[in-house]
N, C-alpha and C positions, 0 to 999 in steps of 0.2 A: 529592065530599065534601071539606070543608075540611081541610087539614093542621093538626094540633094541635101547639102548642108550649108547653112548660112551662119557665119560668125559675125557678131556685132561688137565692136570695141574700137576705141580711138587710137590704140597702139597696135601697130602691125608692121610687117616687113616693108621696107628694109631697115627699120630701126635696129641698131646694132646691139642694144642691151635691154634688159628688163622684160616687161610684159610683151612688148612688141615682138621681141625675139621668139618668145614661147608661143604666142598666138600664131605667128607666122609658121613656126615649125609644126604646130598642130594641124593647120590646114594643108600644109605641104604633105604631111604624112597621109592624110585622108585622100588627097588628090593622087598621090603615088599609088594608093591602094584601090583605085577605081571609083571613087566618089566624085560627084559633081559639086564642086566647092565654090562658094562665093563669100565675099566679106564686105560689110559696110564699115568703113573706117575713115580716118582723117588723113591728112598729109603728114609724112614723117617729120617729127619735131623733137622727139626725146632721144637723148638726155640734154639736148642743146637749148631747149625751150625757144626754138626758132625753126620755122619750116625750112627744110634743107633743099638744096639743088638736086635735081632739076625741077622740083615741084613748086618752088616759090612763086613762079609766074602764074600758076593756076590756083593759088591757095584761097582765092576769094570766091571760087565757084566749084561746081561739081565736075567730076571727071571719072570716066569709066576706062579701065585698062585691063589687059590680060597679062598674067604672068605665066610663062611657059616653063615647066620643070623638065627634069632630065628624061623622064619616060614618055614625053610628048603630051602629057596631060596639061591642062591649063586651070588657073584660078582666076575667076572674074572678080575684079576689085572695083568697088564703088567708093570713091574718095569724096569726102564732104568738107566744106569750109568750116572752120572752127576758130574761135578766139584763142590765141596762144600768148599768154603773158610772158614777158622777158624775165620778170621777177615774180614768180608765183606766190601769192598769199592765199589765205583762206577764202576771202571774198572773190579774188580773181579766179581761183579754181572752181568756185561755184558758177561763175560766168562761163568758164570753159565748158563745164559739164552741160549747162543749159544750151549753149550754142550748138554743141554737138548733138544733143538730144533733138533739138528742133530740125537741124539739117538731116540727121539720120532718119527721123520720122518721115520727112518729105521723101527721102530716097526709098524708104521701105514701102510707102504708099505706091510709088511708081513701079515697084516690083510685085505688087499684090495681084496683078493680072497674069503673072507668069505661073507656070506649074508650081504647086506648093512645095515648100521645103519639108523634108522628113524630120529634120532636127535643126533647132536654132540654139546656138551657144552664145550667151551674153556674158561678157567679161567685165568683172568688177576690179578696179574702178573704170567707169563710174557706175555706182549702184543704180542710178536712174536708167541706165540702158536696159535693165530688166523690164521696165515698163513697155518698151517697144516689143519685146518678146511676148509679153502678156497680151498686148493688143492684137498682135498677129495671130496668136493662138486662138483667140476668141472667134476669129473669122475663118481661120484655116487650121484645123486641129494638127498639132505637131508635138514633137518631143522637145520640151523647153528646158534648157540647162542654164542654171545660174552659177557661173564659175567665179569663185572669189580668189583673186590674187592678193588683194589688200583689203583689210577691214576698214573701209574708207571712213565710215561715220565715226567709229570708235577712235580711229587715229586722229580725225579732225578734232574730236572732243578732248582726248587725252593729251594730245600734243599742243593743245590751246590754239589750234589753227582757226577754230570757230568757237566763240565764247558765248554765243546767244543760245541759251537753253531751249527756248521755244523753237528755234530753228532746228536744233539737234533732235528734239522730240518729234517734230514734223518729219524729219528725214527717216527716223526709225519707223514711223507709221507707214510711210511709203514703202520702205524695205519689207515690212511685215506683209503688206499686200502682195508684193512681188513674190516673196517666198511661198505664200499660200497658193499661188497660182502656177508655180513652175513644177515640172515633173521631177527634176533631178537637181540636187544642190551638191556642188563639189568645191573643194578648196585645196590649198597646197601645204597644209600642215595640221597636225593634231591639235595644237594650241588654238588655231583658228576654229577648228571643228568644235572644240569645247565651248567656244563663245557663241557660235552659230546655232548649235543644237537646241538650246532652250527656245529659240525663236521659231522652230519648225517642228512639224509632226512626222516628218519623214527622216530617213537616215541621211546623214551627211557623209558623202563619199570623198575619199582622197584621190585627187588627180594631180600627182606631183609634177613639178617642172622637170622634164627629162633631159638627158644628155646623150649624145651619140658618142659612145666610148671608142669608136673607130676613128672619129675625127678629133676628139679631145682625149689625149693620152699622155703618159709620162715620156719625157725625153731625158735620158740619164746623163748625157754628156753636155753640161751646161756652159762650159768655158767659152766655146766658140759662139754660142748664142748671146752670152753677155757682151762679148766684144761687138757682135753684129748690131746690138741695140745701144751701143755707145758707152758701155760700162767696162771696167777692168775685169779680167777673168778672175781676179782675186777678191772682187767686191762681194759682199753679202747683201742681197737685195731684199728689202722688206716692202711689199707692194700692196697698195690699195688701188683697185681697178673697178670703175663703175661710175654710177651717177653720183654727183657731188651736190648734196643738199643738206639742209639743217637737221633733218630728222636722224641722220646717221651719227652726228657728233664727231666728225672726222678731225676736228681740231685737236682731239686727244692724241692723234698720231704725231702732230707737230710738237706737242709738249713732250712726248716720248723721245722724239728726235733730239730735243734739247737735252734731255737727261742722258742720252747715249752719245752725245757729240764728241766725246773724247776717245771713243772706240774707233780705231782706224778701219778703213775699208767697209764701213757700214753705210748703206745708202737707202734712205727712205724715199719711195717713189709713189706719187699720187697721180694716177692716170685716169683721165675721164673729163667730163664736161658737166656743167650745171651752174645754176645761178649763184651758188655759194663759193665757187672756185676763186673768184677775185678776192674775196674776203680772206680765204685761206692763204693765198699768195701774199697778201698784205701782212697777215699774221706771221708768216714764215720770215718775211723781211724784217719785221719789227723784232723778232727773236734772234736775228742774225744767224739764221741756220745755213750752214754750208753743206750739210749732209742730206738735203732734201731736194728732189727734182720733181717738177711738174711736167707731165706729158699729156698730149691730146689722146683721145681714144684711138686705139690701133685698128687697122683694117681687119675685117673679118678673116681674110685669107691668112693673116699672120697671128690670129688669135691664140691658137694652140702654142705656137713658138713663144709668144710673149708671156703667156702664163707660166711656161716652163722656165723662163728666165729667173723667176722669183724663188728665193730660198724660203721665204715666209710670206704668207698672205694675211691681210687684215679683212675681217668681216666685222665692221663696227656698227652698232646700233645703240640708240638711247634706251634706257631702262623701260620706259612705258610704251615702247614699240615692240617689245620682245615677241608677243603673240599676235600682233596686229598686222605685221608685214613679215613676209618670209624673204630673206635675202636671196635674190635670184642668182647672184654670182656664185653661190655656194656649190651648186651642182658641178660647174666646170672646174672649180678648185679641187673638189674631191676626185673628179675624173682624171686630173693630171697627177694625182697622188700628192697633192700639195699639203704643206704644213700650214694650217690656218690658225690664227689667233682670233677667237670669236668672243665678242662681248655678249653674254646672255646670262641672266640671273637664274638662280636655282628655282625650280618650279615651273619655268617656261618650257615649252615643248622643244625649243632648240637646244636648251641646256640638257634636257632629258635625252634627246637623240644623240648628242655628242658624247654624253657620259655612257650611254648604253653600248655604243659601238666603238668608243675610244677613237673618235674621228679627228680631234683637234685639241688645241690648248685653249682652255676657257679662262675668261676674266670677267669679273663683276662689271656690269655696265655702268658707265659714268663714274668710274673709280680709277683715277689716274695711277695711283700706286699699284692697284691690281693689274692694270694693263702693263705697266713697266715690269712688274714681276713676271708676267706671262711672256713678255719678250725675252727676258733672261732665260726662262725655261726653254723657250723655243730655240734660242741661240746656242745654249750650252748642253742641253740634254740630247740623248740619242732618240731621234724621231723616226727610226726605221719602222716601228710597228704602226705608228700613226699613218705614215705614208701608205703602208700596205692595207690598213683598214679602210682608208679613204677610197683608194682605187677599187677595192673589193665591194664597198657599199655602192659606189657609182655603177659598177657593172651589174650588181644583183638587184638593186632597188630602184635605180634611176635610169637604167638603159632605155633609150628611146623606144625601141621595138616592143619591149615588155610593157612599158607604161601605156603606150598608145593602143596596144591590143586590148589591154584591160579596159581602157576608156571606151573603145569601140564596142566591146561586149556590154558595158554598162549602158551605152547610148542606144543600142538597137536590140539588145536581148534582155534588157531589164534585170541584169545580173547584179548581185550585191558584191562588187569587187572593190578591194581597197578601202573597205569601210573604216572610218576613223576609229581609233581606240579611245573610247570615252570612259570617264570614271562612272 
C-alpha cells in the first residue's frame, strides 16, 4: 500500500516563485516516486498579493482539484479561502495567517475519516500551521515535520513588522509547543538552524531548497537571448528577479544605477511583482534613471533562458534578515552558473557559505558604497571561477534528486541526514 503524505502550507503550485515553488516541487517528487500525496493550501496569490486566474472566481470557498503529473500519478489539492491583503503589513499578515488556519482546520477535519497519513509536512510560514499537524497527530499517530522556510516570528520582530512585545512572546510560546510535539524539524540554512536549535531538544535537520540542474543550466551564447528579450547584444544586464517587498531593500539597486548611469550599455533590470514595486518605479522616475527597466515575472517555460540573459544577478537583503530568511532565488542563480552580488554580513550563514565555496561577490548589507564597489568587482574582474564554483555547488549540494532522497530517508527511515552544522 502506498504511503500517504499530506503537506499543509498556504503557498503551493502554481505559484511561480518562492516557497510555493519549492513546496510544489517537494510533493511532485514524492508523487513521481510512488507516494499518495495531498496538500491543504490556499489559492495562488504570491508574489502578486492577489489571487490569480483562473482561481479568483472560487477564492471565497473551498475547492478540491487533482493535478496529474507526467508519470500518470496525481496530487490531490484542497484549496481553502484566505484573506489576501493587497498591501501586506504586520497586522494584515496576522489576519492572513488566522484565516488560513481556520479554513485549513475545517478542511483537515473533513479528511480525518480518510485513511491516516503516514507523514504530515507543515511549512513555515505560517508557524501556526504546525498546530494543525499537532492536533492531527494526537488522534492519528503520524510522522510530523515542521519545515522552516522563514523564521517568521523573529523576522516580524526584527524587521519591526510587529512591535507588540506581548504578542511576540505569545507567538514564541505557541511555537515552543509545536516544536515540542513534532517529530522532525527541518530548515533551509545553517543560520536558521542555529536560531532554532536552542528551542528544541531534537536535532535540527537541513532540507535545502533544491534545483533540477537538467532544467536550470548555463547557456553560454547569450547574444541572441538578449536580443530575444528586447536588449542589445552588447548590453550588460544586471538583474534582480523575484518578489519585490520592503524586506529586501531593493531600492539600493536604483541608487547603484544612478551611480553607474554614465557607463554605456549597462542595464539594470528589476523583474517581478509585489506591493513595493510601484514605490520603486516612482523612485526610479524621481531619480531620472534611463538605465533601469521593470519587467513582469517571466513564464516558467522561459525561466532558464531569462536567468541566462543576466551577466550579473542581485540577491539583496536587509542586514537584520540575513539568517531569518533564505533567498529562494539563489539556487537557480547558482544552477545557471550566474555571477551573483549578495548582500550578507560577516558572521551570517549566507556569508559563510559564499566565502567557503567562493560562490559570489559579497557586499555588506544596507551599505550603498559596499554594493557599488561589489558591482565594480563583478563588472571588471574575471568571474570564471565563481561561475564554475556556482554550477558545481548546485550540482553537488542542491541537485533535486539528491536533496529529495535525503529528505525521504529522514522522513521514513529516521536517518540523521543533512544535519545542520552548529557551533
